[in-house]
Residue, then its C-alpha position, 0 to 999 in steps of 0.5 A: m074729321m074723325k067721327s067713328l073712333q068712339d064706335l070702334i069698340v073691341r069686345p074680344e070673345l077670346q081672352l088670350q094673353g097679349i091681346a089688347t082690349g079697348d078701342l081700336l086706336s088704343q090697340v094700335l097705339s099700345q103696340i108703339r114702344l119708345t124710349g125717351d131720355r132727354v128734355y131741354s129748353c132751346r133758344l134761337p136768335a133771329k134767323g138762327r138754325m137749330k141742330l138736333e141729334a141725328r138718328a133720333a126722333h124728337v117732339c118739340v113745343l114752340q113756346k115763342g116765335c116762329l119756325q120754318v122746318s124744311r126737308g130737301v126740295e119740299s116746301p117748308a112747314t111754318i110752326d107758330s107759337g104754341d104749336l107742337f111738331l113731331l119728327p118721327h124719323d132721322v132729322e139729319d136732313l132737316r133744316i129748322a130755322a127761326v124766322k120773324g125774330p128769335a124763338a124758344l122751344v122745348v125739345c124731347r129726344f126719344w127712339f122708337d123700338a124698331q120692332s113695335l108695329r113697324a108698318m105704322l112707324f115707317a108710314l108716318p110722315w117726316l113731320i106731324r104738326i099739331r096746332r096750338e088750338e088743337a092741343a091747348a087742352w092738354l099740352e101746356g100742363l104736360v110740358h110744365y110738369m115735364l120741365r119741373e121733373v127735369d129740374d127736380g133731380q130726384p131718384g127715378g127722374a130718368l124713368m119719369i122723363s121717359r114715361l112723360i115723353d111716351l105720353i106726349v108722343i102718344r097724345t100727339l098721334r091721337t090728336w093727329v088722328h082725331e083732327g082728321h090729319a092722319a095719312g098713310w097707315l093711321g089714315g085708314l082709321a079715318d076712312a069709315r069703310v076701311a075702319r070697319a074692316l080694321r075693327k073686324i080684324h082686331e075683334q077677331p084676331l085669331q080668325r082667318l078672314g078672307i078678302e070676301a068677308l072683309a070686303s063685305v064688312a066694308g060694304m065694298s066690292r073685293s077689288s075696290f076694297s083691296a085697292r082702297f085698304t092697301a092705298l090707305v094702310g100701306r099693306s094688303p088686307l091679308r098681309y095686315q091681318n097676318e102682321w097684326r096677329l104676329t105683333l100680338a104673338r110677340d107681345m105674348l112672348v115678350k110679356r107673358s110666360a106662354r110657350v112658343g108652340e102654344v102662341g103659334i097655335a093660338i094665333g092660327y098656325e098649324s105648326e110651330a115651324a110655320f109660325s117660326r118662319a113667319y115670325k122670323a120673316f117679319f121681325g128678323c129674329s126667331p120667336r124663341a130668341d124673343h122668348k129667351r130675351s124676355f125670360r132673361s130680362g125677367r130673371a134679372a129684374r127678380e134678382 
């Protein structure tokens, strides 16, 4: 079980634009960006199979019946009435079938922004299931409101649907971590020693922390810490630290008016050229391209 999340409070000394505040999990989840565009109800006859749109992610709530979800030769997962399941990757190779009678469910379709904390998205499993008892306090009301919004048809409805899908996905991931089910990248938050190092990185994102300093924070030897951090997070400690700083830099460039050179220096690069090389290697585009795109979007919104 996740016991230490409430203690992972970040109190940054440097109030730089673009640096998230709040608990560590909120910092991580705040970097996830997605666009949802459709919510609909679906009914399956007994033994009926469900076809979801390829190249899209989905979050589904089973309202009645029982489903089996399988992929390739892996053992199928059983979804019971009242459960929620998140399919964060392409569903083209999945098989979803009703068992033990007909089934009814609510389906939300969305896409992750490929640039939003890619290391975490790639590390998410093919299926995340939240049991009814784990989601009962929040799921029913949210789904009810979402379906009402779909039927309402008032102006602004598409934006409301997208925001509600955003909310249900983030709430699902938060529940997944709190209940101790998270593996891979987010699983690092459930490990007390790795979580202490993650907290340190997030508390001081502009400070270059070496392996020895981070291992000391975790209370481990250098070799043991590096191996455990890499196994859980999917990145070495220093690589993760650098990618987190670059993620914050992108947030500053996209949402704020800071100049490229200023952002690079703010996150610890000695020159704009070095910052640009690292940025392009990680995101696949230059920081100036993101800055210009943000400027054009802002100007279009004002016009």
